[in-house]
N, CA, C and O atoms as a MOPAC input file, in Angstrom:
PM7 MOZYME 1SCF
protein

 N    124.04800 1  -123.36800 1   -23.70400 1
 C    123.64700 1  -122.37800 1   -23.58700 1
 C    122.57600 1  -122.25100 1   -22.27500 1
 O    121.68000 1  -123.04000 1   -21.97600 1
 N    122.97200 1  -120.98600 1   -21.58900 1
 C    121.66900 1  -121.25500 1   -20.32200 1
 C    120.14600 1  -120.51500 1   -20.93300 1
 O    119.90300 1  -119.66100 1   -21.78600 1
 N    119.55600 1  -121.10600 1   -20.26900 1
 C    118.13900 1  -120.50800 1   -20.09600 1
 C    117.25600 1  -120.11500 1   -18.67100 1
 O    117.59600 1  -120.71800 1   -17.65300 1
 N    116.42700 1  -119.38300 1   -18.59800 1
 C    115.86400 1  -118.77500 1   -17.58900 1
 C    114.52000 1  -119.48600 1   -17.77100 1
 O    114.07100 1  -119.34400 1   -18.90900 1
 N    113.77700 1  -120.20200 1   -16.95700 1
 C    112.49100 1  -120.76500 1   -16.89700 1
 C    111.94000 1  -120.05300 1   -15.72600 1
 O    112.64300 1  -119.71600 1   -14.77300 1
 N    110.51900 1  -119.80200 1   -15.82000 1
 C    109.40100 1  -119.38900 1   -15.16500 1
 C    109.39800 1  -120.14500 1   -13.94300 1
 O    110.06000 1  -121.17400 1   -14.07600 1
 N    108.94100 1  -120.02100 1   -12.90900 1
 C    108.27600 1  -121.07000 1   -11.93500 1
 C    107.15100 1  -120.77800 1   -11.58400 1
 O    106.11100 1  -121.35400 1   -11.90300 1
 N    107.33000 1  -119.51300 1   -10.64000 1
 C    105.79400 1  -118.96100 1   -10.20300 1
 C    106.67600 1  -117.75100 1    -9.74000 1
 O    107.88400 1  -117.51700 1    -9.71300 1
 N    104.74900 1  -116.63400 1    -9.14700 1
 C    105.52800 1  -115.59000 1    -8.97100 1
 C    104.14200 1  -115.01900 1    -7.82000 1
 O    103.16500 1  -115.72900 1    -7.58300 1
 N    104.29700 1  -113.95600 1    -7.36800 1
 C    103.40000 1  -113.98000 1    -5.87400 1
 C    103.63000 1  -112.40500 1    -5.71900 1
 O    104.69800 1  -111.93200 1    -6.10800 1
 N    102.53100 1  -111.49000 1    -5.09300 1
 C    102.71600 1  -110.39700 1    -4.96900 1
 C    102.86100 1  -110.12000 1    -3.41700 1
 O    101.93400 1  -110.67300 1    -2.82600 1
 N    103.73200 1  -109.43300 1    -2.54200 1
 C    103.49700 1  -109.15700 1    -1.24800 1
 C    103.15900 1  -107.66300 1    -0.95300 1
 O    103.84500 1  -106.67700 1    -1.22000 1
 N    102.10400 1  -107.71600 1    -0.42100 1
 C    101.64200 1  -106.14600 1     0.16300 1
 C    102.15700 1  -105.82100 1     1.66000 1
 O    102.20400 1  -106.63800 1     2.58000 1
 N    102.49800 1  -104.58200 1     1.71000 1
 C    102.97200 1  -104.35900 1     3.19600 1
 C    101.75600 1  -103.13500 1     3.61800 1
 O    101.31200 1  -102.29700 1     2.83300 1
 N    101.42500 1  -103.27400 1     4.86300 1
 C    100.35200 1  -102.18600 1     5.60600 1
 C    100.88100 1  -102.05400 1     7.15900 1
 O    101.39600 1  -102.86100 1     7.93300 1
 N    100.54800 1  -100.78200 1     7.25100 1
 C    101.23100 1   -99.98000 1     8.52900 1
 C     99.81500 1  -100.37000 1     9.45400 1
 O     98.60400 1  -100.15200 1     9.42000 1
 N    100.95700 1  -101.19000 1    10.40400 1
 C     99.89300 1  -101.77600 1    11.42700 1
 C    100.05900 1  -100.96600 1    12.88500 1
 O     99.51000 1  -101.27500 1    13.94200 1
 N    101.00900 1   -99.79400 1    12.63400 1
 C    100.83200 1   -99.16000 1    13.73400 1
 C    102.21900 1   -99.02600 1    14.54100 1
 O    103.26000 1   -99.47800 1    14.06400 1
 N    102.18200 1   -98.46000 1    15.63500 1
 C    103.41300 1   -98.57100 1    16.64400 1
 C    103.66400 1   -99.75100 1    17.64600 1
 O    102.66400 1  -100.09900 1    18.27400 1
 N    104.65600 1  -100.32400 1    17.86400 1
 C    104.99200 1  -101.30600 1    18.97300 1
 C    105.04500 1  -100.53400 1    20.10600 1
 O    105.32500 1   -99.34400 1    19.96000 1
 N    104.81000 1  -101.01400 1    21.32500 1
 C    105.41300 1  -100.48100 1    22.79100 1
 C    106.47900 1   -99.44300 1    22.85900 1
 O    106.47700 1   -98.43700 1    23.56800 1
 N    107.49900 1   -99.88000 1    21.91500 1
 C    108.49900 1   -99.03100 1    22.17400 1
 C    108.63400 1   -98.09500 1    20.92600 1
 O    109.76800 1   -97.74800 1    20.59400 1
 N    107.48400 1   -97.63900 1    20.17200 1
 C    107.21700 1   -96.81100 1    19.50000 1
 C    108.26000 1   -96.90100 1    17.72400 1
 O    108.69300 1   -96.13300 1    16.86500 1
 N    108.22400 1   -97.97600 1    17.94900 1
 C    108.73900 1   -98.87200 1    16.68200 1
 C    107.62700 1   -99.14700 1    15.73700 1
 O    106.59600 1   -99.50800 1    16.30300 1
 N    107.55300 1   -99.04700 1    14.08700 1
 C    106.85300 1   -99.07500 1    12.99100 1
 C    106.36800 1  -100.73800 1    13.29000 1
 O    107.25800 1  -101.55900 1    13.51400 1
 N    105.18700 1  -101.09100 1    13.27900 1
 C    104.87100 1  -102.18900 1    13.02300 1
 C    104.25700 1  -102.38300 1    11.55700 1
 O    103.40300 1  -101.60800 1    11.12500 1
 N    104.75800 1  -103.49600 1    10.80100 1
 C    104.18900 1  -103.82200 1     9.15000 1
 C    103.86800 1  -104.96600 1     9.35200 1
 O    104.52000 1  -105.84200 1     9.92100 1
 N    102.54100 1  -105.03400 1     8.76000 1
 C    101.91500 1  -106.23900 1     8.65200 1
 C    102.18200 1  -106.76600 1     6.84500 1
 O    102.15000 1  -106.02100 1     5.86500 1
 N    102.38700 1  -107.97000 1     6.86500 1
 C    102.71400 1  -108.89400 1     5.60900 1
 C    101.62700 1  -109.45800 1     4.94400 1
 O    100.95700 1  -110.19700 1     5.66500 1
 N    101.22400 1  -109.33400 1     3.73900 1
 C     99.95700 1  -110.08700 1     3.05900 1
 C    100.80900 1  -110.49500 1     1.81300 1
 O    101.36100 1  -109.62900 1     1.13600 1
 N    100.92900 1  -112.09800 1     1.46100 1
 C    101.08900 1  -112.82200 1     0.06500 1
 C    100.19900 1  -113.35400 1    -0.65400 1
 O     99.42800 1  -114.18400 1    -0.17200 1
 N    100.15100 1  -113.05700 1    -1.65900 1
 C     99.40100 1  -113.69200 1    -2.64400 1
 C    100.17300 1  -114.34000 1    -3.88700 1
 O    101.05000 1  -113.87100 1    -4.61200 1
 N     99.55700 1  -115.54700 1    -3.87500 1
 C    100.74800 1  -116.41500 1    -5.08100 1
 C     99.55600 1  -116.67500 1    -6.40400 1
 O     98.39500 1  -116.32500 1    -6.61900 1
 N    100.43300 1  -117.36100 1    -6.99700 1
 C     99.74000 1  -117.86800 1    -8.53700 1
 C     99.59000 1  -116.52900 1    -9.44500 1
 O     98.72000 1  -116.47400 1   -10.31500 1
 N    100.35800 1  -115.60300 1    -9.23300 1
 C    100.34300 1  -114.47100 1    -9.98100 1
 C    101.17600 1  -114.95400 1   -11.43300 1
 O    102.25300 1  -115.54100 1   -11.53600 1
 N    100.34200 1  -114.52000 1   -12.37700 1
 C    100.95400 1  -114.68800 1   -14.14100 1
 C    102.10700 1  -114.33700 1   -14.17500 1
 O    102.07900 1  -113.16800 1   -13.78900 1
 N    103.47200 1  -114.70600 1   -14.47100 1
 C    104.02000 1  -114.21500 1   -14.77700 1
 C    104.26800 1  -113.26600 1   -15.95700 1
 O    105.29500 1  -112.63100 1   -16.19900 1
 N    103.08100 1  -113.30400 1   -16.66100 1
 C    102.94100 1  -112.51800 1   -17.87400 1
 C    102.54500 1  -111.34200 1   -17.45700 1
 O    102.86700 1  -110.47100 1   -18.26400 1
 N    102.01800 1  -110.96600 1   -16.59500 1
 C    100.89200 1  -109.80900 1   -15.94600 1
 C    101.88800 1  -108.62500 1   -15.85400 1
 O    102.90300 1  -108.73800 1   -15.16700 1
 N    101.58000 1  -107.37400 1   -16.60800 1
 C    102.26800 1  -106.31100 1   -17.02600 1
 C    102.01900 1  -105.27100 1   -15.31800 1
 O    101.34700 1  -105.54800 1   -14.32500 1
 N    102.80600 1  -104.18900 1   -15.59700 1
 C    102.46500 1  -103.19700 1   -14.45200 1
 C    101.37500 1  -102.63400 1   -14.19400 1
 O    101.00500 1  -102.54500 1   -13.02300 1
 N    100.60400 1  -102.11900 1   -15.25900 1
 C     99.16100 1  -101.92400 1   -15.09300 1
 C     98.14600 1  -102.64700 1   -14.40100 1
 O     97.21300 1  -102.09300 1   -13.81900 1
 N     98.32300 1  -103.89700 1   -14.45900 1
 C     97.31200 1  -104.86500 1   -14.25100 1
 C     97.64600 1  -105.50800 1   -12.96000 1
 O     96.81500 1  -106.22200 1   -12.39800 1
 N     99.01300 1  -105.25600 1   -12.38200 1
 C     99.42100 1  -105.59100 1   -11.05400 1
 C     99.10500 1  -104.47900 1   -10.12900 1
 O     98.73300 1  -104.61600 1    -8.96300 1
 N     99.30500 1  -103.27600 1   -10.81000 1
 C     99.01600 1  -102.22500 1    -9.88700 1
 C     97.23300 1  -101.83500 1    -9.60600 1
 O     96.83600 1  -101.25600 1    -8.59600 1
 N     96.64700 1  -102.14100 1   -10.34900 1
 C     95.06800 1  -102.39500 1   -10.43200 1
 C     94.87600 1  -103.53500 1    -9.24900 1
 O     94.12000 1  -103.21200 1    -8.33300 1
 N     95.47100 1  -104.79000 1    -9.18900 1
 C     95.35000 1  -105.78800 1    -8.45100 1
 C     95.88000 1  -105.61200 1    -6.99800 1
 O     95.22100 1  -106.09200 1    -6.07600 1
 N     97.20100 1  -104.85400 1    -6.71800 1
 C     97.16500 1  -104.24900 1    -5.52200 1
 C     96.40200 1  -103.22000 1    -5.14700 1
 O     96.05300 1  -103.18700 1    -3.96700 1
 N     95.96600 1  -102.13800 1    -6.07100 1
 C     95.33600 1  -101.33500 1    -5.24400 1
 C     94.18200 1  -101.99200 1    -4.70100 1
 O     94.00600 1  -101.69400 1    -3.52000 1
 N     93.16300 1  -102.95500 1    -5.27500 1
 C     91.64700 1  -103.33000 1    -4.96000 1
 C     92.12400 1  -103.97500 1    -3.63900 1
 O     91.47400 1  -103.74500 1    -2.61900 1
 N     93.58500 1  -105.03300 1    -3.57500 1
 C     93.52000 1  -105.60100 1    -2.66600 1
 C     93.92200 1  -105.05200 1    -1.30700 1
 O     93.55700 1  -105.41800 1    -0.19000 1
 N     94.73600 1  -104.11600 1    -1.65600 1
 C     95.10300 1  -103.13300 1    -0.56200 1
 C     93.75000 1  -102.26900 1     0.18000 1
 O     93.83100 1  -101.82500 1     1.32600 1
 N     92.80700 1  -102.15700 1    -0.48000 1
 C     91.59900 1  -101.70800 1    -0.34700 1
 C     90.94100 1  -102.25700 1     0.86000 1
 O     90.32700 1  -101.52900 1     1.64000 1
 N     91.05000 1  -103.38800 1     1.00200 1
 C     90.25300 1  -104.38100 1     1.49700 1
 C     90.97300 1  -105.13500 1     2.82200 1
 O     90.69400 1  -106.28200 1     3.17500 1
 N     91.97600 1  -104.24100 1     3.49900 1
 C     92.81800 1  -104.61000 1     4.51000 1
 C     92.01200 1  -103.15200 1     5.63300 1
 O     91.46700 1  -102.09400 1     5.31900 1
 N     92.22900 1  -103.62900 1     6.61300 1
 C     91.84700 1  -102.76100 1     7.91700 1
 C     92.80400 1  -101.26000 1     8.14100 1
 O     92.60800 1  -100.18300 1     8.70500 1
 N     94.08500 1  -101.97600 1     7.23900 1
 C     95.52200 1  -101.20600 1     7.95900 1
 C     95.72400 1  -100.15200 1     6.54500 1
 O     95.32800 1  -100.49100 1     5.43000 1
 N     96.24900 1   -99.13900 1     6.76100 1
 C     96.49200 1   -98.59700 1     5.68100 1
 C     97.47000 1   -99.37500 1     4.77400 1
 O     98.09700 1  -100.26700 1     5.34600 1
 N     97.66900 1   -99.22200 1     3.67100 1
 C     98.34900 1   -99.93400 1     2.44400 1
 C    100.28600 1   -99.02200 1     2.29700 1
 O    100.65100 1   -97.87000 1     2.05800 1
 N    100.72600 1   -99.80800 1     2.47900 1
 C    102.10800 1   -98.79800 1     2.54000 1
 C    102.50500 1   -99.34200 1     0.70500 1
 O    102.22600 1   -98.59600 1    -0.23400 1
 N    102.98500 1  -100.34100 1     0.55500 1
 C    103.77200 1  -100.78100 1    -0.43000 1
 C    103.21500 1  -102.23700 1    -1.25600 1
 O    102.10900 1  -102.73500 1    -1.04900 1
 N    104.17700 1  -102.75000 1    -2.16500 1
 C    103.78200 1  -104.12200 1    -2.79400 1
 C    105.37500 1  -104.30700 1    -3.38900 1
 O    106.29500 1  -103.52900 1    -3.64100 1
 N    105.15900 1  -105.86200 1    -3.47100 1
 C    106.43200 1  -106.06300 1    -4.46000 1
 C    105.94900 1  -107.69500 1    -5.00300 1
 O    105.18500 1  -108.56600 1    -4.58500 1
 N    106.64100 1  -107.56900 1    -5.87700 1
 C    106.37900 1  -108.96400 1    -6.65100 1
 C    107.55600 1  -109.61000 1    -6.84100 1
 O    108.66600 1  -109.14100 1    -7.09300 1
 N    107.14600 1  -110.91500 1    -6.67200 1
 C    108.55100 1  -111.74300 1    -6.31500 1
 C    108.38600 1  -113.49700 1    -7.61900 1
 O    107.49200 1  -114.34400 1    -7.62300 1
 N    109.30400 1  -113.42900 1    -8.26800 1
 C    109.46100 1  -114.11200 1    -9.40300 1
 C    110.40700 1  -115.35900 1    -8.64800 1
 O    111.20000 1  -115.20100 1    -7.72000 1
 N    110.11400 1  -116.43400 1    -9.24100 1
 C    111.05500 1  -117.73700 1    -8.92600 1
 C    110.88100 1  -118.02100 1   -10.23100 1
 O    109.87400 1  -117.87800 1   -10.92400 1
 N    112.53300 1  -118.66300 1   -10.65500 1
 C    112.88800 1  -119.29100 1   -11.80200 1
 C    114.14800 1  -120.11400 1   -11.74100 1
 O    115.04700 1  -120.16300 1   -10.90200 1
 N    113.93400 1  -120.79400 1   -12.96800 1
 C    115.06200 1  -121.76300 1   -12.46800 1
 C    115.96900 1  -121.88300 1   -13.75100 1
 O    115.46200 1  -121.71600 1   -14.86000 1
 N    117.23500 1  -122.15600 1   -13.61400 1
 C    118.63600 1  -121.78500 1   -14.33800 1
 C    118.90000 1  -122.80200 1   -14.85700 1
 O    119.45100 1  -123.60000 1   -14.09900 1
 N    118.67400 1  -123.27800 1   -16.28400 1
 C    118.97500 1  -124.34500 1   -16.77700 1
 C    120.16200 1  -123.74800 1   -17.97600 1
 O    120.38000 1  -122.65000 1   -18.49000 1
 N    120.77600 1  -125.14800 1   -18.09000 1
 C    122.07000 1  -125.21000 1   -19.18400 1
 C    121.87000 1  -126.73500 1   -20.38300 1
 O    122.00400 1  -127.91400 1   -20.05500 1
 N    121.66400 1  -126.41800 1   -21.20800 1
 C    121.87700 1  -127.30300 1   -22.53400 1
 C    122.85800 1  -127.67900 1   -23.21400 1
 O    122.68600 1  -128.37700 1   -24.21400 1

């Protein structure tokens, strides 16, 4: 029987940093590690909202990134 074992999680915030010399959008990324695997959507949304407001750039989006190990017994 195979199992999935949570290893770690992080959230990555995307910020609008304007346009480059060719008029293409520039996106800055900031990653925060050690996010709890059991954090629910409401808690993450509150944290992302607070962290997104700390940047000098406008907040665009966020993503949760999880790493897990697949084991077979």
